[in-house]
N, C-alpha and C positions, 0 to 999 in steps of 0.2 A: 342226318339223324334218322335212326330206324326205330319205329314204334312197334311194340309187340304186346299183345294182350292175350296171354296163354289162357286157354279154357273159356274164352268168350266166343260166342257164335259169330260167324262171318258177317251177318247183317248188322249185328250190334257193334262189331269192330268198325265197320264203315261209318256208323253214326258217331262213335267216339272219336275217330280220326277227323271227321268233319267238324265236330265241336272243338277239337284241339286246334285245328287250323283257324277256325273262326276266332278263338280266343287270342291266338297270336296276331291275327290281323286287326284286332280291336285295340287301338292304343289306349293306354291308361293316361287319361288327361288329368293333370294336376290343377289345383285351384289357382286362378290368376287374380292378383290383387294389385290395384294401383296404389302406390305408396308415395306420399309427399314427405318433404322434410319434417313438417310439423307432426304428421302422423307417426313417423319413425321415432321422433324424440319422445312423443307422448307414450307410445308403446314401451319404449325402453324404460321410461320413468316408472310406469305402472308395473313393469316386470322386475325391476332391479331389487334383489334381495338386500343388498347393502343399504339402499335408500330406505327400505322398509325398516331395517334394524336401526338406522339412524333416526328415523321418525319416532320409533319407540323410545329411544334415549331422549329425544327432544321433548316428547310428551312428559316424560318423567321429570326432567329438569324444569319444565314449565310448571308442572304441578308443585314442585318444591318452591319455586320462585314466587308462586302465588300464595304461599302459606309461610311467610317469614316469621309470623308470630310463634311458630313452633320452636324457634330458637330460645324464646324466653317463657315458653309455656311451663307452668309448675308441674312437679311430679306428684302423682296421686298413688296411694297404695291402700289396699283393703285386704284384710286377712281375718280368718276365723280359726279357732283352735279348740280342741277338746282333749283334756288330760284324762284318759281312761285308766291309767295306772298311776295312782299317786305314789309319792316317794315312800319306800318301805324297805326294810332289811331283806336280804335274800339268804346269805350264808351266816351272817352274824346273829347273835342273840338280840332280840327274842325270836328271830326267824321271820320267814315270810308271813305277812298277814294282810290280806286284801281287804280294803275297807271302801265299799262303794260310796260311803258318805263323803269321801274326800275327792270324788270325781268333780272336775271343774271345767268351765268353758270360758272362752274369751272372744271378743271382737275388737279389731283394731282398724282404725282409719287414720291415715296420715297424709299430710300435704307438705311439700318442701319446695322452696324457691331459691335459686342461686343466681346472683347478679354479679357480672364482671364487665368491665369496659370493653372486653373483646367481642361482646355480642353484636355490636354494630358492624365490625369488620366481618364477622361470620355471615351476617345477613347480606352484605355486599358481595361476599364471595359466592353465595348461592345465586344471586342475580347474575353475576359474571359467568357462572357455569352455564346458565341458560343462554346467555348471549353468545358464548363460545360454541355451544352445541348448535344454536341456530345458524351461526356462521359456517360451521362445519357441514351442516345439512345443505345449505344453499350452495356452498362451494362444490360439494359432491354432485349435486344436481347439475351445476354448470359444467363440470368436467365430463360428466356422462353425456350431456348434450353435445359437447365438442367432439367427443369420441364417436358418437353416432353420426354426426354430420360428416366427419372425416371419412368414415367407412362408407357412408351413403355416396359421397362424391367420388370416392375411389372406385366403387362398383360401377358407377356411371362411366367413369373413365375406362374401366376394363371392357365394358360393353361396347363403347365406341371403338376401342382398339380391336375387338373381335370383329366388328362390322368391317373395319378396314382390312383386316386379315382375310376375311371371307371374300371381299372384293379382289384382293390380290390373288387368292387361290383361283377364283373364277377366271380371271384374266390369264393366269399362268396355264390353266387347263385349256382355255380357248386357243392359246398360242401353241400348246402342245399338239392339239388336233391339227392345226395348220402345218406344224413342223413334221408331223407324221406323214402327211400327204407329200410334203416336199422331200422327205427322206425316201419314201417309196418311189418317187419319181427321179431320184438321184440328184436332187437339187440341193441337198444339205449333207455336209460331211458328218462323220460319226461324232466328232468332238462337240459340234454345235447341238447335235441331237441329244447327247448325254447331258449337256448343260441345260437344255430345255426340260428334260426329265428331272434333273436335280432341282431346278427351280420349283417345279410342282411339288416334289416331295418335301422340300424345305418349307414351302408355304403351308403344306398340310401339317407338317410337324409343328411349326410355330402356332398354327391355329389350334391344334389339339392340345398343346401345352397351355396356351392362354385360356382355353375353355376349362381345362382341369383346374387351373389356379382360380379362375372366376367361380367355379362351382364350389370349391372349398371355402373361399372367402364369403360367398353368398350364404352358405350353410351356417357359418359362424355368426354372420350378421343376423340371420333370422332367429337363431337361438338367443342372441342378445335381446331381440325384440319379443321373444316368447311366441314365435310363429313356427308353423310346421316347416321343417327344412326342405320339404318337397314343393313348397309354394312357389309358383311363378310370379315374379315381381316386375311390374312396370314402374320404373322410377320416374317421378314427376317433381321437378324443382331443382334448383341449383343456386349457387352463390353468384351474384352479379359480378362480373369481372370489371371492376373500376379501379383506377389508380388511387392509392392512398398517399396523399402528399401532406405530411404533417411534420412539424418541428418536434423532434423527440424531447427536447428540453421543456417545451411547453406541456407536452403530455406527461412528463415526469412530475412537474409542479401540480398539474391538475388532477392526475389519477393515481399517483403513487400512494398517497395516504389511503386510497380506497381498495388497494389490493388485499385479497384475503390473507396472504401470508404476512403482510405488514400488520394488518388488524389483529391477526392471531398472535403475533409476537408481542404487540402492545398489550393484548389481553393477558398474555403470560406474565408480563412485567407487573400488570395490575394485580394479578392473582398472587404473585410472589410478595408484593407489597402488603396485600391483605393478610397473607399467611404470616408474614413477619409481624404485623400488628397483633394478630391473634396470639402468636407465640409470646411476644413481648408482654402484652397485657395479661395473659394467663400466668406468666412466670413472675411478673413484677408488680402487678396492680392488686390492691386488696379485693377480696371476694366476699360479698355479703350473702349469708345463708340464713334464710328464714324457714322455720320448721314448726309444725303443730301436729299433735297426735291426740286422738280420742280413743279411750279404751273402755270397754264395757264387758261385763260378765260376772262370774262368781267373785265374791270378795276374796282378798288374799288369804291363803291357807284355809279357805272355807270349802264347802261342798256344793254339789250341784243343786241341792235343795235350799241353800241359803238365798236370801233376797238378792236381786240384781243390783249391782252397783256400777258406777261409771266414773271416769276421770278424764280430764283434758290437760295437756301440757303444751307449752309453746317456748320457743327459744330463738334468739338472734345471735348469730356468730359472725365475727369478722376475722377473716384469715389473711394475714400479711406474709407473703413469701419473702424469704431472705436469701436463699441459695443463689438465685440468678444474679444477685448484685456482687457476688464474690467471684473474682476472676478465676477461670480454670475449672469451675464446677460444670457438671453436665448441663444444667440449665443455661449457664452462661455460654457454653460452647454451642448449644442449640441455637441461641440467638445470633451468635457470630456466623454460624453456618447459613442461617436465613439471609443475612446481609450478603454473604459471598454469592449465594445463588441469584440474588437480585442483581448484583453487579455483572455476573456472567450473562444474565438475560438481556441487560442493556447493551452489552457488547454484541450479543447475537442479533439484536435489532439493527445495530449499525452494519453488521455484515449482510443481513438480509436486504437492507435498503440499498447497499452498494451493488449487490448481485441483481436486484430488481432494476436498478437504473441501467446497468450494463445490458441486461436482457432486452429492455425496451429500446435502447439505442440500437442494439444489434438487429432486432426484429424490424424496426422501421427502415434501417439501411438495407437489410436483405430483401425486404418487401419491395422497396423501390428498385433495387437491382433486378429482382425477379420479374417485375413488371416490364422492364426493358427487355429482358430475355423473352417474355411472352410475346411482346410486339415483334421481336426479331423472328421468333419461331413461327408466328402467324404469317409473316412475310415470306419465310422460307417455304411454307406450305403452298402459298399462292404461286410462287415462282416454280416450285417443283411440279405443281399441277399443270401449269402452262407448258413447262418443258416436256412433260409426258405427252400432253396433247399434241405438241409439235412433233415429238418423236414418233408417235403413232401414225400421224399423217405422213411423215417422211418414210416410215416403214412400209406403209401401203403403196407409196409411190416408188419405193425401191431405192430411196436415197439414204436411208438409215439402216444400219446393220441390226440383225436380231439381238446381238449381245448388247448393243448400245441401248436398245429399247428396254431390255431387262435391267440394265444398270439404272436407267432413268426411273423405272418403276420402283427399284430399291431405294433410290434417293427420295422419292415421294413417300414411301412407307416409313423411312427413317425420319423424314421431316414431320409427318403426322404424329409419329410416336413421341418425338421430342416435344412437339407442341402440347400433346396431352399431358406429358410429364411436367412441363413447365406450368401448365394451367392448374393441375392438381397441387403442385408445389406452392403456387401463389395462394390458392384457396386455403391450404393448410396453414401457411404463415399468417394469413389474415385471421384465421380462427385463433392461432397462438397469440397474436397481438391483442385480440379482443379479450382473451383470458388474462393476459398480462396486465391489461388496463382495467379488468373487471367491468367490462361493458358488453352490451349485446352486440353480436357480430353484425347485425343489420345496421347498427349505428355507424360502423366503419364504412359500410358500402354506401350509406347516404352522405357520409362526410361528417367528421367530428365538428362540433361548434367551435 
């Protein structure tokens, strides 16, 4: 890189060059934060736009559920009027004649009250809307928590994998140094020398690729938490690796009714039942209407100067609908449609329960199988580590070939990678089972009662 500062004196150029070199030599240190599982979940909860929107909807439904009296609250009306142009001819005889004596004014106050048996179902439907929104809010929070924990554990897994790759690269480079000396002394043929160089470049490529993937995943995770993408994170915490040995049938009996999707579907059935009641009562039950009105102002056909007069009226009306009782009418078809929607919702509940049972059985089975795979993978790592140690000692003693040592190190790297994959897979399934049972994941690690 060539620096040029045209028009700048030589002494000042030297100062600028020195400052530029000093700037390059000063690393830009990013903020380092120690992040626990609990902190990550809390940050994501506080940052989530969807949760904030859901909280607004929840507050609105809670407000309505706390004021059910609004469903039967009477209607009030208040009006005032001024007739500034009394009725008079315009084009016909005797022609237009404005008479300000006929200007009149009026005040009206009315109250009306309508009562139908459907109001009880309407109130229950409002309460149900609040319970449904509360369930949706809690479920969204639980799903976000699981997502954050999965990403948290996956990033720890990637970190460990990078550490192992750095170790492999370091050993490959050390071996390359020794092989270079052997090559220069004529103790290594060209094929083995090329293999040694290829091992270093392969290890460097794998490390670079893993670091790039980790950087992208970390940036997305930090955005989810509302943190600066350049923040350096020290992850602290994990999910305890313990076997979960449970009878899926007992779990189904105990926890199936508590699943959010099951509860939500039952709430859908309840809502449709209430909607059917509201439709039926509104279309077939008598409606009682009470109304009263007070009027004050100028006397009828009087002027604004006439004495003030007032009057009050009241009425009671009972309306009995007939159309809905006649088969084929629109009202009758609406009631039949409400029945059909209710029946379909009940079938959806059966389907949801069947799918939920299958999911729980599958998760428990896969979790137990994966635990066995984790144990096997852990044993493979131990054996591969001991094999590498023995191969390194044999290589130093001249009893193990260079390529054999490389192969053994590859076996160790593969065993470590598979163990990390099985471990994160088990942790992910554990979180999925906790979500399927609608319990805290910590409950599973402690053992279900």
